[in-house]
Phi, psi and omega in degrees: 000128183267169177301332185286349180290337184246007184254128176275346176227175173277351185283136181297145182232132183290320180302302178298330173287324179296316184304313183289324173305299180304314191287319178301317176303320181288311177301319177293327182287320179307302182304316177297322178285331176267346177087016179268091186307333189282327179292322185294315178299310179307317187287319183294321189284320173301318181293314175303315180293322184297313177300318183293332184277336169297313178306312184297314182303315177298317177303310184299320183286323176302313182295311181295324178297318177303322178294319183295321182295316183289318183293317188295321179295312173308306181298319177300310184296314177305308176309312176298310181299308186288344186092359185273094185295321174305303179308311179305306178300315183295319184293323177298310179304316177294321179294319180298319178301324183286327173290321181296309178304319180295311179308314184284345182244025178284000000 
């Protein structure tokens, strides 16, 4: 079973990656215990695919966080300059969301 078997979209998913990493490790252990090299090899590959998907999902989340930070900062500054407190507050919220997203995906 490849990592794409459990993905409903082409976007990387940390949850799906973790599932594949754990399942791959379990298959590898089963293969090692039973001497079935095909299971060992398949497990190693599934584990590696899962780890790669986790890394890709984190990178995507970090980039999205950066975009939110920049867009939010722009809106906050424009709101402050124009006197639009609502736009300023909304921009600050979006900026803070981006900061959190970046920290969560480091």
